[in-house]
Backbone as CSV, one residue per row, in Angstrom:
resi,resn,N_x,N_y,N_z,CA_x,CA_y,CA_z,C_x,C_y,C_z
1,UNK,0.998,-0.906,-0.014,-0.294,-0.564,-0.502,0.664,1.184,-0.012
2,UNK,0.873,2.321,-0.579,0.661,3.235,-1.166,1.034,4.639,0.613
3,UNK,1.736,4.522,0.699,1.244,6.087,1.787,2.897,7.046,1.483
4,UNK,1.211,8.451,1.301,2.597,9.217,1.320,3.236,10.488,2.701
5,UNK,2.520,9.341,3.789,2.728,10.415,4.897,4.515,11.192,5.630
6,UNK,5.845,10.084,4.914,6.402,10.525,4.504,7.262,12.470,3.811
7,UNK,5.230,12.665,3.028,5.965,13.554,2.329,5.577,15.259,3.412
8,UNK,4.467,14.608,3.897,4.476,15.601,5.240,5.613,15.696,5.775
9,UNK,6.060,14.865,6.207,7.164,15.351,6.816,8.556,15.459,6.175
10,UNK,8.479,15.744,5.486,9.864,16.143,4.254,9.206,18.092,4.461
11,UNK,7.450,18.456,4.341,6.985,19.430,3.992,7.349,20.208,4.845
12,UNK,7.143,19.767,6.309,7.835,20.761,7.902,8.874,21.356,7.851
13,UNK,9.724,19.857,7.617,11.573,19.753,7.087,11.722,21.516,6.503
14,UNK,11.266,21.058,5.101,11.396,22.405,4.283,10.765,23.325,4.353
15,UNK,9.762,23.288,5.412,9.033,24.922,5.650,8.354,24.829,4.116
16,UNK,7.901,24.335,3.855,6.862,24.109,3.011,5.457,24.164,3.144
17,UNK,4.564,25.149,2.820,3.343,24.710,3.020,2.480,24.171,1.524
18,UNK,1.686,23.409,1.833,0.445,22.792,0.723,0.264,24.028,-0.275
19,UNK,-0.257,25.015,0.391,-0.859,26.027,-0.063,0.535,26.368,-1.359
20,UNK,1.771,26.938,-1.024,2.834,27.291,-1.466,3.020,26.303,-2.411
21,UNK,2.667,24.673,-2.324,3.062,23.873,-3.627,1.761,24.405,-4.672
22,UNK,0.676,24.787,-4.495,0.187,25.169,-5.516,0.210,26.300,-6.224
23,UNK,-0.083,27.122,-5.071,0.304,28.782,-5.919,1.790,29.582,-6.023
24,UNK,2.588,28.852,-5.264,3.836,28.984,-6.319,4.676,27.899,-6.855
25,UNK,4.389,26.800,-6.510,5.656,26.435,-7.318,4.080,25.573,-8.493
26,UNK,2.778,25.879,-7.946,2.046,25.333,-9.779,1.576,23.819,-9.463
27,UNK,2.119,23.392,-8.266,1.460,21.781,-8.347,0.017,21.759,-8.173
28,UNK,-0.839,20.876,-9.190,-2.159,20.961,-9.359,-2.716,20.422,-7.670
29,UNK,-4.104,21.237,-7.470,-4.503,20.788,-6.387,-4.689,20.151,-6.644
30,UNK,-5.690,18.516,-7.796,-5.973,17.534,-7.864,-4.469,16.747,-7.017
31,UNK,-3.911,16.758,-7.792,-1.968,16.096,-6.635,-2.216,16.118,-5.841
32,UNK,-2.349,17.295,-5.470,-2.278,17.153,-3.515,-3.372,16.746,-2.447
33,UNK,-4.285,16.791,-3.958,-6.151,15.495,-3.284,-5.575,14.216,-2.902
34,UNK,-4.862,13.791,-4.759,-4.912,12.377,-4.971,-3.743,11.317,-3.360
35,UNK,-2.823,13.390,-2.843,-1.589,12.574,-1.875,-2.371,12.489,-0.276
36,UNK,-3.544,13.757,-0.328,-4.089,12.535,0.691,-5.263,11.793,1.043
37,UNK,-5.640,11.349,-0.369,-6.153,10.194,-0.397,-5.246,8.822,-0.665
38,UNK,-3.926,9.179,-0.186,-2.504,7.965,-0.748,-3.423,6.940,-2.161
39,UNK,-3.280,8.424,-3.494,-3.861,7.878,-4.538,-2.480,7.969,-5.073
40,UNK,-2.545,7.038,-6.410,-1.831,6.858,-7.009,-1.183,7.945,-8.159
41,UNK,0.062,8.332,-7.936,0.327,10.187,-8.787,1.690,9.330,-9.659
42,UNK,1.891,10.221,-10.957,2.354,10.018,-12.012,3.861,10.386,-11.730
43,UNK,4.972,9.400,-12.145,6.167,9.642,-11.879,6.848,10.813,-12.408
44,UNK,5.484,11.329,-12.830,6.316,12.931,-12.930,5.772,13.953,-12.395
45,UNK,4.934,13.080,-11.286,4.525,14.435,-10.413,5.489,14.316,-9.908
46,UNK,5.544,12.800,-9.028,6.674,12.851,-7.601,8.266,13.179,-8.224
47,UNK,8.288,13.348,-9.313,9.828,13.696,-9.805,10.125,15.852,-9.699
48,UNK,8.690,15.984,-9.832,8.435,17.286,-9.487,8.538,17.745,-8.195
49,UNK,7.859,16.871,-7.268,7.937,17.559,-6.591,8.923,17.102,-5.251
50,UNK,9.826,16.047,-5.806,11.454,15.779,-5.866,11.937,17.219,-5.953
51,UNK,12.276,17.647,-7.027,13.187,18.941,-7.806,12.447,20.245,-7.004
52,UNK,11.432,20.374,-6.481,10.826,21.513,-5.202,11.440,21.596,-4.285
53,UNK,11.398,20.152,-3.726,11.401,20.032,-2.019,13.342,19.316,-2.566
54,UNK,13.863,18.889,-2.660,14.928,18.828,-2.859,15.475,17.750,-2.419
55,UNK,14.849,16.533,-2.627,14.480,15.369,-1.587,14.641,14.125,-2.504
56,UNK,14.478,12.889,-2.206,14.768,11.959,-2.884,13.412,11.337,-2.971
57,UNK,12.862,10.331,-3.214,11.764,9.772,-3.910,11.447,9.135,-2.708
58,UNK,11.706,8.326,-1.494,12.128,8.037,-0.150,10.964,8.990,0.662
59,UNK,12.682,10.257,0.778,11.354,11.595,1.654,9.682,11.670,0.776
60,UNK,8.534,11.629,-0.330,7.701,12.159,-0.478,7.107,10.441,0.160
61,UNK,7.208,9.236,-0.854,6.231,7.970,-0.459,7.141,6.663,0.263
62,UNK,6.401,6.118,0.389,6.504,4.700,0.941,5.615,3.320,0.931
63,UNK,6.097,2.386,1.012,5.243,1.387,0.208,5.179,0.631,2.072
64,UNK,3.855,0.424,2.187,3.703,-0.619,3.086,3.532,-2.512,3.124
């Protein structure tokens, strides 16, 4: 099962809000909603988040 719990921890460490991701970095609100619901994301979306947050995939997604 996919979990995005590491994503929220990474956001906190980087001091970036969901509002900033949507408005400053142009991450679609639908992507944030998919994360909230632990739904799948495209690799392109994950890569984009990794670039913005300057982190690795395992800092965003965990598989349980």
